[in-house]
BARO-985327 format. One record per residue (C-alpha): x, y, z; residue number from 0; residue in one letter. Coordinates in pm, whole numbers, plus 50000, padded with zeros to 5 digits. Each point is the difference from the previous one (the first is absolute). Layout:
N
    px    py    pz   n res
     X     Y     Z NUM   a
...
//
This chain:
792
    px    py    pz   n res
 89959 80795 81350   0   x
 50243 50179 50235   1   x
 49940 49771 50300   2   x
 50063 50164 50336   3   x
 49959 50358 49876   4   x
 49630 50033 50078   5   x
 49811 49959 50327   6   x
 49894 49633 50016   7   x
 49662 50080 50155   8   x
 49929 50262 49731   9   x
 50099 49809 49685  10   x
 49760 49789 49797  11   x
 50167 49832 49699  12   x
 49801 49829 49725  13   x
 50095 49776 49708  14   x
 50044 50257 49725  15   x
 50098 49795 49692  16   x
 49660 49844 49936  17   x
 49896 50228 49717  18   x
 49663 49833 49958  19   x
 49909 50113 50354  20   x
 49942 50374 49972  21   x
 49811 50053 50326  22   x
 50171 49830 50295  23   x
 50298 50238 50034  24   x
 49793 50316 49948  25   x
 49727 49890 50240  26   x
 50264 49914 50260  27   x
 50158 50345 49974  28   x
 49663 50170 50036  29   x
 49915 49780 50298  30   x
 50314 50101 50194  31   x
 50067 50353 49869  32   x
 49703 50195 50133  33   x
 50015 49873 50361  34   x
 50356 50137 50015  35   x
 49892 50334 49856  36   x
 49717 50028 50253  37   x
 50217 49941 50306  38   x
 49971 50285 50247  39   x
 50360 49953 50116  40   x
 50200 49908 49694  41   x
 50213 49687 50046  42   x
 50172 50042 49664  43   x
 50235 50237 49822  44   x
 49969 49877 49643  45   x
 49739 49775 49836  46   x
 50068 49814 49674  47   x
 49712 49852 49803  48   x
 50086 49828 49670  49   x
 49680 49950 49801  50   x
 50032 49736 49725  51   x
 49650 49969 49856  52   x
 50058 50243 49714  53   x
 50332 49833 49920  54   x
 49846 49652 49987  55   x
 49696 50118 49806  56   x
 50231 50148 49738  57   x
 50182 49669 49958  58   x
 49686 49786 49998  59   x
 49746 50204 49807  60   x
 50171 50311 49861  61   x
 49936 50368 50074  62   x
 49671 50023 49805  63   x
 49818 49720 50182  64   x
 49706 50081 50232  65   x
 50194 49832 50281  66   x
 50268 50267 49973  67   x
 49733 50269 50027  68   x
 49860 49846 50316  69   x
 50347 49982 50160  70   x
 50074 50363 49914  71   x
 49667 50106 50147  72   x
 50080 49803 50316  73   x
 50337 50174 50036  74   x
 49841 50338 49936  75   x
 49764 49935 50292  76   x
 50290 49889 50218  77   x
 50197 50317 49925  78   x
 49701 50220 50080  79   x
 49952 49822 50332  80   x
 50372 50024 50083  81   x
 50001 50375 49936  82   x
 49693 50032 50219  83   x
 50154 49803 50288  84   x
 50357 50139 50001  85   x
 50093 50288 50230  86   x
 50176 50324 49920  87   x
 50346 49874 50092  88   x
 49996 49702 49762  89   x
 50155 49988 49654  90   x
 49821 49783 49744  91   x
 50213 49862 49718  92   x
 49832 49817 49714  93   x
 50228 49853 49736  94   x
 50032 49702 49773  95   x
 50304 49775 49998  96   x
 49966 49964 49621  97   x
 49764 50069 49711  98   x
 49852 49766 49741  99   x
 49998 49958 49626 100   x
 49692 50012 49782 101   x
 49887 49651 50096 102   x
 50066 50034 50374 103   x
 50341 49834 50036 104   x
 50321 50157 50122 105   x
 50371 49926 49992 106   x
 50258 50266 49919 107   x
 49998 50059 49627 108   x
 49777 50298 49931 109   x
 49925 50342 50147 110   x
 49647 49897 50096 111   x
 50136 49703 50196 112   x
 50270 50193 50187 113   x
 49786 50304 50085 114   x
 49737 50037 50272 115   x
 49792 50273 50158 116   x
 50110 50187 50315 117   x
 49774 50194 50237 118   x
 50100 50153 50332 119   x
 49736 50159 50225 120   x
 49982 50157 50344 121   x
 49703 50156 50178 122   x
 50222 50238 50192 123   x
 50249 50242 49853 124   x
 49990 49978 49617 125   x
 50291 49807 49855 126   x
 50019 50239 49707 127   x
 49943 50372 50025 128   x
 49730 50114 49761 129   x
 50225 50275 49866 130   x
 50321 49796 49995 131   x
 50196 50074 49686 132   x
 50228 49698 49962 133   x
 50282 50066 49757 134   x
 49985 49801 49677 135   x
 50363 49905 50065 136   x
 49887 49763 50276 137   x
 49713 49831 49811 138   x
 49993 49731 49734 139   x
 49718 49910 49763 140   x
 49921 49697 49788 141   x
 49762 49937 49712 142   x
 49845 49656 50024 143   x
 49893 49789 49700 144   x
 49693 50149 49827 145   x
 49981 50281 50258 146   x
 49925 50347 49854 147   x
 50198 50186 50269 148   x
 50299 49932 50223 149   x
 49970 49926 50372 150   x
 50211 50089 50302 151   x
 50210 49702 50104 152   x
 50231 49912 50286 153   x
 50243 49712 50031 154   x
 49901 49724 50237 155   x
 50324 50035 50195 156   x
 49910 50366 50069 157   x
 49729 49879 50237 158   x
 50263 49877 50248 159   x
 50151 50336 50105 160   x
 49670 50185 49960 161   x
 49798 49773 50228 162   x
 50287 49973 50248 163   x
 50010 50376 50053 164   x
 49620 50032 50009 165   x
 49982 49729 50268 166   x
 50288 50152 50197 167   x
 50238 49706 49970 168   x
 50355 49995 49860 169   x
 50046 49938 49630 170   x
 50129 49641 49952 171   x
 50377 49977 49968 172   x
 50018 49856 49646 173   x
 49728 50214 49844 174   x
 50076 50158 49661 175   x
 49665 50171 49943 176   x
 49925 50373 50003 177   x
 49714 50158 50195 178   x
 49677 50083 49815 179   x
 50005 50384 49987 180   x
 49623 50058 50018 181   x
 49990 49847 50350 182   x
 50252 50250 50144 183   x
 49969 50308 49782 184   x
 49911 50332 50155 185   x
 50005 50347 49850 186   x
 50072 50162 50337 187   x
 50254 49760 50159 188   x
 50307 49795 49919 189   x
 49844 49666 50102 190   x
 50062 49839 49664 191   x
 50366 50102 49980 192   x
 50072 49885 50354 193   x
 49833 49664 49929 194   x
 50193 49970 49674 195   x
 50331 50074 50171 196   x
 49924 49735 50265 197   x
 49919 49760 49717 198   x
 50330 50080 49826 199   x
 50197 49963 50324 200   x
 49855 49651 50054 201   x
 50100 49895 49647 202   x
 50350 50143 50050 203   x
 50037 49796 50319 204   x
 49907 49686 49808 205   x
 50241 50078 49716 206   x
 50286 50063 50245 207   x
 49937 49661 50159 208   x
 49978 49842 49655 209   x
 50326 50168 49896 210   x
 50186 49868 50304 211   x
 49876 49643 49951 212   x
 50202 49731 49816 213   x
 49798 50064 49683 214   x
 50028 50376 50022 215   x
 50221 50011 49692 216   x
 49685 49963 49792 217   x
 49938 50373 50056 218   x
 50343 50113 49876 219   x
 49868 50125 49667 220   x
 49739 50236 50149 221   x
 50136 50080 50345 222   x
 50168 50329 49903 223   x
 49677 50122 49839 224   x
 49795 49901 50304 225   x
 50244 50180 50231 226   x
 49994 50315 49786 227   x
 49619 50017 49998 228   x
 49988 49931 50373 229   x
 50251 50275 50077 230   x
 49803 50242 49784 231   x
 49690 49926 50202 232   x
 50142 49980 50351 233   x
 50311 50217 49973 234   x
 50033 50336 50175 235   x
 49859 50187 49697 236   x
 49690 49784 49949 237   x
 49657 50162 50018 238   x
 49671 49855 50124 239   x
 49831 50070 49666 240   x
 50274 49818 49809 241   x
 49843 49701 49818 242   x
 50323 49802 50018 243   x
 49886 49776 50290 244   x
 49757 49831 49763 245   x
 50264 49992 49729 246   x
 50220 49812 50246 247   x
 49731 49746 50097 248   x
 49910 49929 49637 249   x
 50365 49973 49900 250   x
 50062 49754 50284 251   x
 49706 49789 49881 252   x
 50122 49992 49639 253   x
 50358 49926 50109 254   x
 49892 49701 50208 255   x
 49776 49873 49722 256   x
 50292 50022 49760 257   x
 50224 49810 50242 258   x
 49740 49732 50066 259   x
 49928 49951 49629 260   x
 50336 49869 49891 261   x
 50075 49733 49739 262   x
 50288 49758 50046 263   x
 50137 49993 49649 264   x
 50240 49715 50072 265   x
 49721 49770 50112 266   x
 49778 50114 49715 267   x
 50273 49917 49749 268   x
 50062 49660 50157 269   x
 49628 49931 50000 270   x
 49968 50082 49630 271   x
 50299 49779 49919 272   x
 49847 49711 50195 273   x
 49663 50043 49829 274   x
 50163 50012 49656 275   x
 50215 49692 50053 276   x
 49706 49822 50160 277   x
 49780 50071 49699 278   x
 50272 49882 49760 279   x
 50053 49689 50211 280   x
 49628 49921 49993 281   x
 50004 50043 49622 282   x
 50290 49753 49977 283   x
 49808 49744 50207 284   x
 49693 50047 49785 285   x
 50194 49952 49676 286   x
 50176 49689 50128 287   x
 49674 49845 50118 288   x
 49848 50068 49659 289   x
 50296 49834 49830 290   x
 50012 49697 50230 291   x
 49627 49927 50004 292   x
 49926 49689 50204 293   x
 50370 49949 50086 294   x
 50021 50310 50215 295   x
 50025 49831 50341 296   x
 50361 49879 49964 297   x
 50122 50342 49884 298   x
 49814 50183 50278 299   x
 50147 49777 50272 300   x
 50355 50049 49877 301   x
 49949 50374 49953 302   x
 49850 50041 50348 303   x
 50308 49842 50157 304   x
 50231 50228 49804 305   x
 49802 50314 50085 306   x
 50000 49918 50371 307   x
 50376 49965 49996 308   x
 50057 50323 49807 309   x
 49759 50191 50226 310   x
 50211 49901 50301 311   x
 50312 50116 49822 312   x
 49824 50323 49901 313   x
 49895 50062 50360 314   x
 50362 49966 50110 315   x
 50113 50247 49735 316   x
 49724 50239 50113 317   x
 50123 49981 50359 318   x
 50358 50057 49888 319   x
 49895 50301 49789 320   x
 49816 50150 50298 321   x
 50300 49963 50232 322   x
 50232 50145 49737 323   x
 49785 50303 49919 324   x
 49911 50088 50359 325   x
 50366 49997 50100 326   x
 50055 50303 49776 327   x
 49672 50191 49980 328   x
 49677 50025 50197 329   x
 49697 49850 49828 330   x
 49629 49960 50067 331   x
 50004 49649 49852 332   x
 49975 49733 50267 333   x
 50200 49679 50012 334   x
 49684 49791 49954 335   x
 49916 50197 49685 336   x
 50338 49915 49850 337   x
 49974 49632 50093 338   x
 49653 49964 49848 339   x
 50102 50196 49691 340   x
 50311 49787 49953 341   x
 49805 49674 50035 342   x
 49739 50111 49746 343   x
 50252 50134 49752 344   x
 50213 49687 50033 345   x
 49717 49765 49907 346   x
 49845 50223 49732 347   x
 50322 50084 49819 348   x
 50106 49635 50007 349   x
 49671 49894 49846 350   x
 50028 50268 49731 351   x
 50365 49927 49922 352   x
 49952 49623 49975 353   x
 49717 50056 49751 354   x
 50147 50295 49813 355   x
 49938 49827 49668 356   x
 49631 50082 50047 357   x
 50077 50370 49956 358   x
 50116 49952 49640 359   x
 49695 50134 49819 360   x
 49949 49941 49629 361   x
 49762 50198 49783 362   x
 49741 49723 50017 363   x
 50026 49991 50378 364   x
 49976 50378 50021 365   x
 49651 49983 49848 366   x
 49886 49789 50293 367   x
 50118 50238 50273 368   x
 49723 50069 50255 369   x
 49899 50342 49866 370   x
 49695 50040 50231 371   x
 50219 49934 50305 372   x
 50266 50246 49887 373   x
 49742 50271 49924 374   x
 49821 49935 50329 375   x
 50321 50038 50203 376   x
 50106 50313 49811 377   x
 49660 50159 50071 378   x
 50098 50034 50367 379   x
 50249 50270 49906 380   x
 49707 50231 49925 381   x
 49763 50099 50284 382   x
 49723 50075 49750 383   x
 50026 49648 49858 384   x
 49985 49857 50353 385   x
 49681 50196 50060 386   x
 49842 49848 49688 387   x
 50149 49654 50039 388   x
 49656 49837 50004 389   x
 49943 50125 49644 390   x
 50350 49899 49893 391   x
 49951 49645 50126 392   x
 49678 49974 49799 393   x
 50187 50104 49685 394   x
 50288 49758 50067 395   x
 49761 49711 50061 396   x
 49801 50054 49684 397   x
 50323 50043 49803 398   x
 50141 49676 50142 399   x
 49740 49794 49814 400   x
 50111 50135 49659 401   x
 50265 49728 49937 402   x
 49740 49731 50060 403   x
 49759 50173 49766 404   x
 50267 49999 49729 405   x
 50053 49628 50061 406   x
 49624 49951 49975 407   x
 49987 50154 49654 408   x
 50272 49757 49885 409   x
 49851 49694 50175 410   x
 49993 49686 49779 411   x
 49628 49923 50045 412   x
 49685 50213 49996 413   x
 49882 49855 50333 414   x
 50331 50078 50171 415   x
 50002 50346 49846 416   x
 49648 50073 50125 417   x
 50088 49872 50346 418   x
 50308 50219 50038 419   x
 49830 50313 49867 420   x
 49678 49955 50201 421   x
 50186 49934 50327 422   x
 50228 50298 49931 423   x
 49697 50222 49949 424   x
 49845 49870 50324 425   x
 50324 50068 50186 426   x
 50021 50357 49869 427   x
 49633 50061 50083 428   x
 50044 49878 50360 429   x
 50310 50216 50043 430   x
 49806 50304 49883 431   x
 49708 49926 50231 432   x
 50232 49962 50298 433   x
 50156 50335 49910 434   x
 49659 50167 50031 435   x
 49997 49929 50375 436   x
 50218 50254 50176 437   x
 50046 50230 50294 438   x
 50164 50335 49936 439   x
 50307 50133 50172 440   x
 50015 50375 50058 441   x
 50252 50059 49722 442   x
 49761 49851 49741 443   x
 49724 50250 50065 444   x
 49805 50140 49818 445   x
 50082 49753 49720 446   x
 49881 49693 50188 447   x
 49659 49880 50116 448   x
 49956 49753 50285 449   x
 49822 49687 49878 450   x
 50096 49748 50269 451   x
 49753 50171 50233 452   x
 49666 50160 49922 453   x
 50167 50342 50032 454   x
 50320 50158 50124 455   x
 49840 50083 50337 456   x
 49860 49660 50094 457   x
 50114 49641 50046 458   x
 49675 49857 49859 459   x
 50045 49775 49693 460   x
 49843 50110 49669 461   x
 49650 49876 49921 462   x
 50122 49791 49706 463   x
 50235 49815 50236 464   x
 49717 49928 50241 465   x
 49800 49856 49711 466   x
 50285 49786 49864 467   x
 50146 49879 50329 468   x
 49797 49681 50047 469   x
 49982 49909 49626 470   x
 50378 50031 49965 471   x
 50061 49789 50311 472   x
 49773 49729 49865 473   x
 50125 50022 49642 474   x
 50378 50000 50054 475   x
 50029 49627 50087 476   x
 49810 49916 49678 477   x
 50236 50223 49800 478   x
 50304 49832 50153 479   x
 49858 49658 49923 480   x
 49941 50114 49644 481   x
 50368 50079 49966 482   x
 50134 49710 50201 483   x
 49861 49656 49912 484   x
 50100 49703 50210 485   x
 50097 49670 49845 486   x
 49729 49737 50043 487   x
 50219 49773 50211 488   x
 50045 50261 50268 489   x
 49665 50172 50037 490   x
 49993 49918 50371 491   x
 50344 50131 50093 492   x
 50050 50277 50256 493   x
 50013 50282 49750 494   x
 49669 49903 49847 495   x
 49837 49971 50343 496   x
 50123 50341 50109 497   x
 49906 50172 49673 498   x
 49652 49851 49964 499   x
 49883 49975 50362 500   x
 50198 50221 50237 501   x
 50122 50292 49787 502   x
 49652 50119 49883 503   x
 49867 49994 50355 504   x
 50296 50200 50132 505   x
 49957 50271 49737 506   x
 49627 50025 50062 507   x
 50045 50023 50379 508   x
 50262 50272 49966 509   x
 49785 50209 49766 510   x
 49695 49963 50224 511   x
 50206 50106 50302 512   x
 50111 50320 49828 513   x
 49646 50068 49878 514   x
 49886 49980 50361 515   x
 50276 50245 50093 516   x
 49863 50241 49741 517   x
 49646 49957 50133 518   x
 50121 50066 50354 519   x
 50212 50308 49918 520   x
 49736 50148 49768 521   x
 49736 49991 50278 522   x
 49751 49838 49765 523   x
 49855 49797 50289 524   x
 49892 50091 50349 525   x
 50299 50041 50238 526   x
 49872 49706 50203 527   x
 50114 49775 49714 528   x
 50361 50110 50033 529   x
 50097 49738 50260 530   x
 49846 49717 49799 531   x
 50167 50118 49680 532   x
 50332 50013 50180 533   x
 49964 49643 50126 534   x
 49909 49870 49654 535   x
 50287 50188 49834 536   x
 50252 49866 50249 537   x
 49870 49646 49963 538   x
 50015 50014 49621 539   x
 50352 50141 50012 540   x
 50126 49722 50223 541   x
 49823 49734 49795 542   x
 50156 50135 49682 543   x
 50359 50033 50117 544   x
 50006 49718 50251 545   x
 49816 49760 49775 546   x
 50220 50049 49696 547   x
 50318 49971 50208 548   x
 49893 49677 50171 549   x
 49835 49830 49702 550   x
 50241 50134 49739 551   x
 50303 49917 50212 552   x
 49875 49646 50058 553   x
 49932 49944 49630 554   x
 50336 50153 49903 555   x
 50175 49758 50234 556   x
 49808 49697 49879 557   x
 50011 50058 49624 558   x
 50285 49800 49841 559   x
 50299 50188 49863 560   x
 49976 50067 49627 561   x
 50294 49882 49796 562   x
 49889 50012 49640 563   x
 50074 50320 49818 564   x
 49768 49970 49706 565   x
 49697 49813 49885 566   x
 49910 49916 49645 567   x
 49688 50158 49858 568   x
 49757 49725 49922 569   x
 49844 50111 49680 570   x
 50260 50199 49817 571   x
 50319 49840 50114 572   x
 50140 50341 50093 573   x
 50188 50012 50329 574   x
 49836 50229 50255 575   x
 50208 50129 50291 576   x
 49840 49906 50330 577   x
 49980 50172 50337 578   x
 50084 49787 50305 579   x
 49708 49921 50228 580   x
 50175 50081 50330 581   x
 50123 50339 49876 582   x
 49658 50099 49877 583   x
 49835 49876 50320 584   x
 50246 50204 50205 585   x
 49923 50304 49784 586   x
 49623 49957 50056 587   x
 50054 50002 50377 588   x
 50211 50317 49976 589   x
 49743 50166 49776 590   x
 49722 49923 50249 591   x
 50194 50164 50283 592   x
 50077 50313 49798 593   x
 49642 50014 49874 594   x
 49863 50001 50356 595   x
 50220 50297 50093 596   x
 49875 50213 49708 597   x
 49704 50236 50003 598   x
 49724 49948 49744 599   x
 50164 50198 49721 600   x
 50330 49830 50068 601   x
 49832 49659 49981 602   x
 49852 50081 49661 603   x
 50339 50121 49874 604   x
 50165 49683 50132 605   x
 49750 49786 49810 606   x
 50073 50189 49679 607   x
 50374 49965 50060 608   x
 49958 49621 50021 609   x
 49833 50000 49659 610   x
 50290 50212 49869 611   x
 50248 49753 50149 612   x
 49829 49694 49853 613   x
 49963 50161 49658 614   x
 50369 50090 50007 615   x
 50093 49641 50091 616   x
 49782 49884 49712 617   x
 50176 50238 49761 618   x
 50342 49894 50125 619   x
 49935 49628 49964 620   x
 49838 50042 49660 621   x
 50296 50207 49880 622   x
 50237 49727 50116 623   x
 49805 49745 49802 624   x
 50009 50228 49694 625   x
 50377 50027 50027 626   x
 50042 49624 50040 627   x
 49790 49919 49696 628   x
 50128 50279 49777 629   x
 50373 50078 50019 630   x
 49982 50308 49781 631   x
 50253 50276 50053 632   x
 49719 50241 50082 633   x
 49876 49795 50295 634   x
 50351 49943 50132 635   x
 50078 50372 49978 636   x
 49698 50081 50215 637   x
 50072 49742 50270 638   x
 50133 50117 50334 639   x
 49979 49806 50321 640   x
 49994 50312 50217 641   x
 49713 50144 49795 642   x
 49792 49727 50161 643   x
 50106 50095 50353 644   x
 49993 50380 49988 645   x
 49620 50020 49960 646   x
 49954 49776 50306 647   x
 50200 50245 50212 648   x
 49823 50297 49842 649   x
 49661 49845 50072 650   x
 50084 50000 50370 651   x
 50084 50371 49991 652   x
 49699 50079 49782 653   x
 49767 49816 50237 654   x
 50157 50185 50294 655   x
 49894 50330 49844 656   x
 49662 49864 49891 657   x
 49910 49882 50350 658   x
 50001 50356 50132 659   x
 50366 50066 50081 660   x
 50267 50248 49904 661   x
 50361 50046 50109 662   x
 49877 50226 50282 663   x
 49923 49937 50365 664   x
 49659 50164 49970 665   x
 49862 49720 49782 666   x
 50050 49731 50264 667   x
 49660 49838 50061 668   x
 49919 49934 50367 669   x
 49660 49838 49960 670   x
 50150 49655 49935 671   x
 50152 50014 50349 672   x
 49652 49938 50138 673   x
 49895 49724 49761 674   x
 50053 49732 50267 675   x
 49926 50199 50313 676   x
 49813 50304 50119 677   x
 50311 50118 50185 678   x
 50361 50055 49904 679   x
 50186 49676 50071 680   x
 50367 49984 49905 681   x
 49978 49636 49889 682   x
 49722 50069 49750 683   x
 49999 50371 49916 684   x
 50355 50050 49879 685   x
 50022 49678 49794 686   x
 49674 50095 49826 687   x
 50121 50352 49921 688   x
 50328 49853 49874 689   x
 49808 49757 49778 690   x
 49790 50286 49870 691   x
 50307 50204 49902 692   x
 50254 49740 49889 693   x
 49768 49712 49913 694   x
 49999 50071 49623 695   x
 50381 49985 49988 696   x
 50010 49664 50176 697   x
 49707 49864 49804 698   x
 50154 50046 49657 699   x
 50339 49887 50123 700   x
 49835 49673 50105 701   x
 49851 49979 49650 702   x
 50346 49999 49837 703   x
 50047 49620 50037 704   x
 49700 49957 49769 705   x
 50234 50120 49723 706   x
 50293 49767 50075 707   x
 49975 49655 50150 708   x
 50346 49863 49949 709   x
 50187 50273 50191 710   x
 49936 50303 50221 711   x
 50125 50236 49729 712   x
 49667 50181 49968 713   x
 49991 50075 50372 714   x
 50360 50122 49989 715   x
 49904 50218 49702 716   x
 49727 50167 50203 717   x
 50251 50055 50282 718   x
 50237 50160 49749 719   x
 49725 50235 49880 720   x
 49918 50129 50347 721   x
 50367 50012 50101 722   x
 50076 50217 49699 723   x
 49718 50234 50100 724   x
 50157 50032 50344 725   x
 50327 50105 49837 726   x
 49826 50248 49770 727   x
 49801 50158 50282 728   x
 50313 50017 50219 729   x
 50187 50188 49727 730   x
 49704 50238 49969 731   x
 49991 50059 50377 732   x
 50374 50070 50006 733   x
 49975 50238 49705 734   x
 49710 50201 50147 735   x
 50116 49984 50364 736   x
 50033 50378 50037 737   x
 49663 50079 49845 738   x
 49688 50014 50223 739   x
 49817 49770 49759 740   x
 50220 49714 50117 741   x
 49785 49963 50313 742   x
 49663 50015 49826 743   x
 50068 49820 49670 744   x
 50338 49831 49960 745   x
 50067 49858 50346 746   x
 49650 49845 50040 747   x
 50046 49820 49667 748   x
 50340 49878 50118 749   x
 49838 49867 50318 750   x
 49729 49826 49795 751   x
 50266 49846 49775 752   x
 50184 49862 50302 753   x
 49681 49866 50158 754   x
 49877 49836 49681 755   x
 50343 49847 49929 756   x
 50013 49852 50350 757   x
 49653 49853 49954 758   x
 50093 49856 49660 759   x
 50325 49850 50126 760   x
 49827 49863 50308 761   x
 49725 49845 49788 762   x
 50250 49824 49774 763   x
 50200 49877 50299 764   x
 49685 49875 50171 765   x
 49888 49812 49690 766   x
 50341 49834 49952 767   x
 50032 49898 50365 768   x
 49642 49877 50030 769   x
 50025 49807 49672 770   x
 50317 49823 50109 771   x
 49850 49924 50339 772   x
 49687 49862 49840 773   x
 50194 49796 49747 774   x
 50196 49837 50282 775   x
 49677 49881 50161 776   x
 49778 49904 49708 777   x
 50031 49739 49723 778   x
 50041 50098 49636 779   x
 49753 49941 49725 780   x
 49849 50191 49712 781   x
 49735 50259 50080 782   x
 49967 50289 49762 783   x
 49775 50276 49881 784   x
 50002 50070 49631 785   x
 49996 50355 49867 786   x
 49747 50078 49862 787   x
 49638 49884 49984 788   x
 49980 49993 49624 789   x
 50166 49718 49806 790   x
 50209 50104 49704 791   x
//
């Protein structure tokens, strides 16, 4: 950092992002710090030492781990030795660049994460007079969570002018902080007021330069007030004991914050319009694909050509609108914004207008409206509902199975009825179990208990997870095979090979690797074993991910393309909907990759989510059979194509929460970054963390084709679900934009909605492109997997 600013022969940089290495940086600082302190003729003016051991220990093991205690004891010894070695003319400043939450992580959400200790010490003249009576006007206090009393606090930016004056250097030109009064206060002199006036003069110089710049008009609304306060302080009648200099510095800070926190309402409105028309356009595509079935390709090709043409026309209209508006009034909207907006609106509105007959809703169609989706999107208008979204998703998922349960009660045969009801009960049970696993965001306390980890202050998995890790990894392939039985003529196809031979080994290797990580971080073995454990963990990680990509990719390429859409049940004569072999093989590969990126609790939750998915597919297919064989008005009334797709999308969100995530930055898990390496490598660390966060969304999007074989309507339905959530969260962010909660609750959920929608859209696009590419290279013949293992 800051190359060229430090003496090259007195700077010793270290790789600081390897969180699993808590000693190298600290030991390096200690090695080079004390020789400099012991120099007889000092060759330095300022020494910076950035210890990272406590930071990394918090991330890796949590604040209550013995490793954290040992690092704190080490730093305590270092501080004692530094105080012993420093001379009387040296100022020691000890401060943290951030705090940490209850489990040792830090981002910028909570008070504990954005607060840190500050200690200034000098052997010479005391920095603070023992009898100094600092006025309460100049001090601020803060009560931290669960703290019985409030504590004196200073803003981080206040360090800049304070340390500058203490070190005898000019205050930086663009500083907006105010000096810390305790460091300059004196009962017998005017040191504090002179320092404060110098501080105010520096800020006034900056504001004058800002005002005279091309963007100086941003200060128009507060400039008269700033000038009035400044004149009161520095006019001919001002007094040294007048507190207005601090009033001026604080006012300048708030004014600049207000200017720099502006919302472009024009762009926000255009964005909401684009999201709304995009969501409606996606709904139109979904409905048309459902109506066309296997004949969707011709319609999609013709529609694509039309939309490309209208988007070009829309872009031209957007450019014309920009030139017309800017010729009369000044605007913050750029030409590129108008062109992109015009292109998007042109294609979306054309698609909606050409299919406007779809928006004629009868009473029977109104009953099939996607109520869970509508309720889910509306929930983003309430910050409290966003905070408890994990509970809401659980409720919506369990409720989504109700129509199938009603169909089960009216099923024509006892066996079909038992199958629907038993699979529905299994689905609801799995959903509830997944909902038990959670991490708590600050706003949920004290009504939430962390269950994803052993406690709220550690990253160790619960004991029950440690006990079930290996059994679940071994048992999941058998459960899948119980649900999915292969036809006898294709028992040796690629899907069968992957499921029976490769998939179980990948799951077992991944679970063993994370168990070894727990053994290593828990210090259950002698430290000499750490290197060996690291080598084994890395090897298992590469074997898991590399093996499933190479073998699965080869099998996916070689397996013939499936063309049949259904297979007759042998014994009962009832048609059972089948899942295509290549799609399921592709899904197994994706699942293996996501599974490897998850910690032990996340792996167990993923396994349970697979059972929920398969039971839901079983319910869906059985309900279809019930409707085909019994055309009663009751069954028809409770049929809705989107009711089969909504739970798939909800399962992705539910699994996201169950695998230890929330819509907050502080729940990002960094341990997966080191699953394939002991150091932070860009090519492995960031993809693994991305898989850990967004893997559940992609995984259940890739499962959508198991619902529909004849067209991509199910995948488009999942896209519509997540796109609608983006629109709902954007409306919520716009509505709450002036409230502080927008930055801690609403905006993070909006960011998650955007990220998950991009992952979902990218997954669908990847599947379509890869399927077409594969189909162009491979022959076509029947190869299917029949849902489910039991014969009706």
